[in-house]
N, C-alpha and C positions, 0 to 999 in steps of 0.2 A: 209215347210219341206225340199225342195230342197236347199233353201237358207242356212238352218242350215247344211245340209250335205256338201255343197260346202265350208262353213266356217271351218268345222272340217277338211276337206281335206287340206285346205290351211295351217292350224296350224300344222297338222301332217307333211306336206312337209317341213315347216320351221324348225321344231325341228330336223327332220331327217338330213337336210342339215347341221345344226349347229354342230351335233355330228359326222358327217363324214368328216368335214374339217380337213386337216392336222394340227398338233399342231404348234404354233409359238415358235420358239426357244427363250429361256430365255436369256436375256442379263446379264451375270454375269461378273463383273470386277475382273479378277484374279490378284493377287499381282504380281508385277514385280520382286520381290525377294523372297527368302525363308522366312518362318515364324519366324525364329530365329533372334534375334537382332544381329546387327553387333558388339556390344560391351556388355559385361556382367560384372556388378559389383559383385565381389565375396565376399569381406569383408571390414568392416570399424572398426576402433578402435581409441580411444583417451586416452592419458595419460597426467597427469600434475604434476608438482612440484609446490605446492601452493605458490603463490606470485612470482614465478620465470618464468615458461614457460609452455605452453600447446602444445602438439604435436598431429597432426592428421595423420592417416595412411589409405591407401586404396590399394586394389589389384583388378585388372580387367583384362579380356581377350578380345582381339579385333581381327577382321580379317584384320586390318591394324595397322601399328605402331601408338601408342599414342605418340604425340609430345608435348603436353602441358597439365598441370593440375593446378587446383586452388581450394581452399576451399572458399565457400561462407558462412559467419558466421554472426549470429545475437545473441545478448545477451538479456535475459529477454523478455520483451514485446516491445523492441525497433524496430522501423521501418527501422533503418539504417542497411544495409548489408555491411559487411566488406569483401573485396576480398583479399585473401592471396595466392600469386602465389607460386607454388612449382617448384623446379628444377628437371626435369626428363630426363632420357636417353631413346630415342625413342625405344619402344618395343611393341610387341603384347601381351606380358605377363607383365603387368604393376605392379610395386610396387613403390608407391610414398609416400613421407613423407614431411610434412611441419611443422615448429615450429614457434610459435608466442611468442615473449617475453612479459612479463607481468609487468616488472618494469616501463617502460615508459608509457604503456597503460594498467593500471590494470583493472581487471574485478572484480566486486563486489562479495564477497564470497557468495556461495550457489546459484548463478545464474544458471538458466537452459540455456545452449547454444544450439541453433538450427543451424545445419550446413548441407551442401551438397557438393558433389564434382562435378566439371565441367571439363570434359576431351575433348580434341580435337585431332583428328587423322590426319594422313598425307594426307587424302583426303579432309580435311577441315570440316569434320562432327563434331558436338558437341554432347555430351551426358551428361546429368545432372542427378545425383542420386536423390532418394527421400530424404526428410528431415530426419535427424537423430537428436537425443536428447542426451545431455550429461550434467550431473550436476557437476558444478565446486565447489566442497566442500572443506572444510579445512581438507585435508587428513593427517595433522600432528598428528591427534588424532584418536583414535578408538571409534567411537560414538556408544552409545546405543540408541534405538528408542522405543517410546511408543506413542500410539494414543488415543485420546478421542474426539469424534465428529469431528469438523473441525480442532482440535488442533493436531499437530504432534510435539512431543518434542524429543530433542536429548541432551544427556549429556555423559560425559566420566569419571567422578569421582563420586563415590557414588553407592549405590545399587539400587535395583528395588523400594524399599520404597521411596527413594529420587526421583527417576524418576516419580513415581506416584504422589508425592506431586507437582512436577513441572507441570504435566499434569492437576491435579485438580485445582491448582492455575490459570493456563492459561485458563482453561475452564471457571471458574468463572469470570475471568477478561474480557474475550471476551463477555460473557453473559451480564455483566454490561455495557460494552462499547457500545454494540449494542443498549441497551435501553437509555443510557445516551446521545449518539451522534446521535441516530436515523438514522442509515444508514444501507444499505443492508449487510447481513452476507457474508464475503468473502468465496470462495470455500474451502480454507485451510489457516491455519496460522502455519508456522514452527518456533519453538522456539529452539534456540541453546544456551545452558547454558555452559559457560566456567568456569573452576574451579577457576581461579584467574584473576585479572585485567591485569597482564602482558600478559597472553595468549590472552585475548580479544583484548587488544590494539595493539598487534603485528599483529593481523588480520585487525583491523580497520585502522592501519597506512597506509595500502596499498591504502586507499581511502582519505588520508590526514586528518583523524580524530584521532588526537593523545591524546586528553584530555578527550573525552567522556567516560562514564562508561557503556553505553548501546547504541544500535543502532537499528533502524528499517528501512527496505527497503520496504515501503508500496506497491510499484509496483509489487514486486514478493512475497509479503506476508511472509517476513522473519524478525525475530527479533533476536538480539544477546545480551545476558546479562551475568553477572557473578554471581555465587553463590556457596558457599561451602555447603556440606551436614550436616550442623549443625544449631543451632537455629539462629545464626547470618545470615547464608546464607538464611534461610527460610524467615527471615524478609526482606532481600534484594530482594528476589523474589516477595514478596507482594508489594514492592514499584516499582521495575523496570519493571516487566512483564506487569502489567496493564498500566503503562506509555507508553511502546513501542507499545502495542496492540492498545492503543487509537490513535496513529499516523496512524496505518493501517485503523482504522475506519474513521478517518478524511479524509484519501485518498478515502475511499469508498464513502464518502459523496460529495467530490469535484472533484474526478477523474482528468480530464485534467487541472483543475484550481489549483491543489494541489501545484505545484511549485511556483505559484504566490501569494498564500494566506499569510497573515501576520504570521510571526513566533511566535509572542506573543500569537496569538489565538490558533495556533496548539499546542504550548508547554503548554499554560494555560489549555487547555482541557485535555492534557495528565497528568499534575500534579493533576488536580481535579479528575482524574479517579483512582488514586492510592488507594490501600486498606488501607494504613496507612498514617496518616497526617504527615506533616513536620513542627514541631514546630520551627525549626531554621529559617524558612522563615519569620515568624513574627518578630523575632529578627532582621533579615537583613533589613526588611522594617522600623522597628522602628529606627534603627541606621541611615538609609538613610534620614528619615524625620528630625531627630535631626541635621544631618550634612548638610541638604539641598542638598543632592547628589542623589536624585531620577533620574532615567534615563527617558528621554522623551519617550513617547509611540512611536512616529514617528521613533525613533532610534531602536525600537524593531521590526520593520516591517521585517527587514532582519535578517541575521545570527547573533547570539549572540556573538560569539567569546569566548575566554577563560578568559579574564582579569576580567570581571564583570559578569560572567555567573551566579553565585549564586543569585545575586540581580536581574538579568534579569528573571530568572525562578520565583523568589519570586513575582516580580511585575506582571508577566504574569498570574500567578495562582490567585493572588488577584483580578486583573482586570477582568478576565473571570468569577470568582465567583460573582463579583459585577454586571456584565452584566446579568448573569443568575438570580440573586436575583431581579434585577430591572426590566428587560424586560421579563424574563421567557424563558423556553426551546423552545417554538414555535418560538420566535424571533431569538434565536440562530440558529435554523434550517434555517430560511430565510437568516440569515447573511452568513452561510456557502454556501447557494445556490448562493448568490451574488458573492462570490469568485469563486465558481464553474463556473459561467458564465463570469468570466474575470474581475471583479471589482478590482480596485487598493486598497491598504491598507486603504487609506483615503476615497476612494469612497464607499467602502462597508459599512463603519460605517455611513457615511452621508446618504446613501441610505436607510439603514434599521433602524438605531437608531436615525436618524434625528439630529445628533450632529456632530461637527467636532472632530478630534482627540484631539485637545487642550481642547475643552469643555468636552470631555469624561474624559480626565485626571484630569481636574479641579474638576469635579463632584465626581470622584472616590476618589481623595485626600481629598476633603471636607467631604464626607460621610463615608469614611472608615479609612483613614490614620490620618487625623487631627481632628477627631471627639472627642468631650468632653463628658464623660459619663453623666454629669448633663444636658448639652445641648441636648444630644440625648434623655434623659428621657423626658425633657420638650417638645422637638419637637414631640415625639411620643404621649405625653399626651395631646397636644393641642386639638385634636378633642373631647376628653372625657371631658376636662375642659369646652369647649364651651357648651357642652350638659348639664353637671351636675351643673355648678356654679349657673345658674339662679334658678335651682330647690333648691339647697342648701340654697341660700339666702332667698328664699320664706319660706322654713321651719324654718330658723333661725328667721326671722321676726315674724313668727306665734308663735314661742315658747317664744322668749325673749321680745317682745314688750308687755308691760303691758296692760291688757284689761281694758277698762273703766267700772267702776261700774255703773250699771243702778239704 
């Protein structure tokens, strides 16, 4: 009993002592300066004249003279940051402007530009703004816009009915391409429809593409085609929109390997994605066979160029269709994966199809271009002849050989 009383007294004394000790001062690190920033960015703006120049503006206030300013700029998904120095008059109330010329270093149309300003004051302090976004569009035209799913279409000639037809055609083309090429759906695809070829090519000329009638920039999900709001224009849309969307889907399948993959494969898949067939390609192939002027597949691994572009597209389309018919869609997927992983033009074919480019071309020419209808029939009929000829002979012998009279 006394032991318990002594223990309780000891605990009570300890608690009382703990609560009567003077508090320990909290160690709080106070800022050495006021809470306001030494420099405040007040406004940003960008303007551009398409194909000519782009101008960046900034205003800022500082507690010391700002002595230097520069724009840090990236285009699209590029990892490269361009530094553009501005000329400034030292001031605490800064207004700076810098212009970048576009003729020598063009920017792809409809690219999203990410930029920030970096300022330095007289005390050697640097201040960098948050990232800003700006869309470098073809502002020579007044674009109308319509959306359907992941598709965003833009056009400047024609009414809403025409715009809806563009959106529906693009939506159907994307749906087909996703299944045909078996690649992930991109977050968005922007379709810009120019009213005529001159308008389109004046835009593409900035990128050194003077002869093409359509263009896709897969890395930013943008395609540019031409079509008028009539029946001919709608037929153009059904050919060109699926073609360019297919390039975006091939990029989705290959990503970092897209720039290294064979052009004949990329373009062949694009032509085979079109909603309307191209009968003129068969004529081009037929003439090339007669004249012994087919282009070697190895020569189609890189850019086609303008001189024999028609035949290049025709061969690529026929060759890709042959691969699909002979090896199937699953093998086409693994072929794309090989190029995604860095295979060369020749290496991807050898790895996945187990033939060389020369052997592939030989087989394709024999089976598709130089085929004889009678030989094709006999070749396809051989398995059935092997099966039914013995049976037919047995029946004939049974019917026609005279039976012996008993």
